[in-house]
C-alpha positions as CSV (number, residue, x, y, z in Angstrom):
1,X,-14.7,13.3,14.4
2,X,-17.6,12.1,12.4
3,X,-19.3,8.6,12.3
4,X,-17.3,7.5,9.3
5,X,-13.9,8.1,11.0
6,X,-15.1,6.7,14.3
7,X,-16.2,3.5,12.6
8,X,-12.9,3.1,10.8
9,X,-10.9,3.8,14.0
10,X,-13.0,1.3,16.0
11,X,-12.6,-1.4,13.3
12,X,-8.9,-0.8,13.2
13,X,-8.6,-1.1,17.0
14,X,-10.7,-4.3,17.1
15,X,-8.5,-5.8,14.3
16,X,-5.3,-4.9,16.2
17,X,-6.7,-6.3,19.5
18,X,-7.7,-9.6,17.7
19,X,-4.3,-9.9,16.2
20,X,-2.7,-9.4,19.6
21,X,-5.0,-12.0,21.2
22,X,-4.2,-14.4,18.4
23,X,-0.5,-14.0,19.0
24,X,-0.7,-14.2,22.8
25,X,-3.7,-16.4,23.6
26,X,-5.0,-18.7,20.8
27,X,-5.2,-18.8,17.0
28,X,-9.0,-19.1,17.3
29,X,-9.1,-15.3,17.8
30,X,-8.5,-15.1,14.0
31,X,-12.3,-15.9,13.8
32,X,-12.9,-12.6,15.4
33,X,-10.7,-10.9,12.8
34,X,-12.7,-12.7,10.1
35,X,-16.0,-11.5,11.6
36,X,-14.7,-7.9,11.6
37,X,-13.7,-8.2,8.0
38,X,-17.0,-9.7,6.9
39,X,-18.9,-7.0,8.8
40,X,-16.8,-4.3,7.0
41,X,-17.5,-6.0,3.6
42,X,-21.3,-6.2,4.1
43,X,-21.4,-2.6,5.3
44,X,-19.6,-1.5,2.1
45,X,-22.3,-3.1,0.0
46,X,-25.4,-2.5,2.1
47,X,-24.6,0.7,4.0
48,X,-25.8,-0.9,7.2
49,X,-23.3,-0.8,10.0
50,X,-24.2,-1.6,13.7
51,X,-21.2,0.4,15.0
52,X,-22.3,3.5,13.1
53,X,-25.8,3.2,14.7
54,X,-24.2,3.0,18.1
55,X,-21.9,5.9,17.5
56,X,-24.9,8.0,16.3
57,X,-26.7,7.1,19.6
58,X,-23.7,8.6,21.4
59,X,-24.1,11.8,19.5
60,X,-21.3,11.5,17.0
61,X,-22.1,13.7,14.0
62,X,-23.0,12.0,10.7
63,X,-20.5,11.6,7.9
64,X,-21.2,11.0,4.2
65,X,-20.9,7.2,4.2
66,X,-23.4,6.2,6.9
67,X,-26.3,8.6,6.6
């Protein structure tokens, strides 16, 4: 698995967790979902992704999107 796929998998898991927390706990968890979406949007335009940096520190090999 490369960094690109790891970031997408991590974002998907976080979105599903936030939707579950919204359904079970409080609608305010939708703010977390919005934060994830905004972070994905800015990463698409700037190429800067904090999750990609963390995955690289853990030794995940680089992909073509976050070099």
